[in-house]
N, C-alpha and C positions, 0 to 999 in steps of 0.2 A: 193280388196284394192283400194280405190278411194282417191287420195291425191289432195286436193284443185282443184277439177275438174272444178269449175266455175271461178277460179281466173283470167284466161286470156280471158274470154269470154266477148263479148259485152253485155250490160245489157239486150238487147232484147232476147238473147239466154239463159240467166241464168234461167229464169222462165221455159223454155222448158226442160232444163236439170233437174231441181228440180222436175218437174212434172214426168219425166221419172223415177227418183229415187223413187218417191211415188208409181208409178205403179209397179216397181220391188219389193218394199217392200210388197205391197198388194198381190203379187203373191207368197210371202213367201221366197224371196231371202235374204240370209244373206249377209250383206255388212259391211265392215269396212271403215268408211268414216272419213277422216281428213278434217276439215273445220273451217272457221272463221264465217260461217253463223249460228250464235247461235240460232236464232229463228227457223231455219230449223232443226237444231240438236235437239232442244227441242221437235219439232213436230214429228219427224220421229224416233228418237232413242229409243231403249229399255234400253240401258245403255250408259252413257257418261263417258269418261275418260278425265280428264283435265291434260294436260302435261305442265310442267313449268320448264324452265332451263334444258331441256333434260331428265326430269324424270317424272314419274307418281305421281302427287300431290294428286289427288282425283278421285274417280270413284263411280258410283252408278246411280240410276234413274235420268233422266234429271232434274226433279223438285228439287231434293236434291242438285245436283252439281251446277246447273245454278241459281236456285232461292234462295237456302239456303245453300251455301257452308260452310264447316267447316273451310276453310282457306280463308283469304282475297284475295288471288291471282286471283281467277276467277272474282271477282268483280272489282279489280283494273285493270285487263287486258282490260276489256271492257271499263272502264272509261278512261284509258290512251289513247285508240285509238280515243276517242271522237265520235265514230260512232257506231250506233246500226243498225242492219239490219232487215228490215221488211220481213217476209216470203211472197213471191209472191203467188198470187192466179193464177189459170190457165190463161195463156196468159198475165200475168202482169210481167214486168221486176222487178228485185230487185233494189231498190233505197236506197241510204244511207240517213239516217235521222240524223241530227246533234243533239247530246245530249246537254242539257243545262250544264253549268259549274257545277262541283261536289258540290260546295257550295250553289247551287240554289235548292237543294232538288231533284236532278235527281234520277230517279229510278235506283236501282242497280240490276245487273244480278247476 
C-alpha cells in the first residue's frame, strides 16, 4: 500500500520514485497505489478505482475509468484542480501543466 508517496517530494525526486515503481511492476510486484498522478496511474495500473466522497465511485481498466468514465466525477475532479500531470520520463521531474479554462475546449480526463 503506497499512499501519495510523491506528495511531499521535491520535483527532482518524483521522477526517481515513479521510475522505481515502474521497475517494481516490471518485476511482477503487486501494488496498491493511492495517487493524484493520473497520467502515471493510466500508464502503470491494471485496474483503477476512483474514490469520491469516501466511497468507491467507479473501477475498471484505466482507459475506461480515466478516459471514458461512466460518472462525471472523474472528469470534474481533474478539471476542478486546474492541473494535469505529465508522466515523467527517466530522470525528468514531474511538472504541473496548467489546463486551459473548461470552456476553452480543454481535454477531459
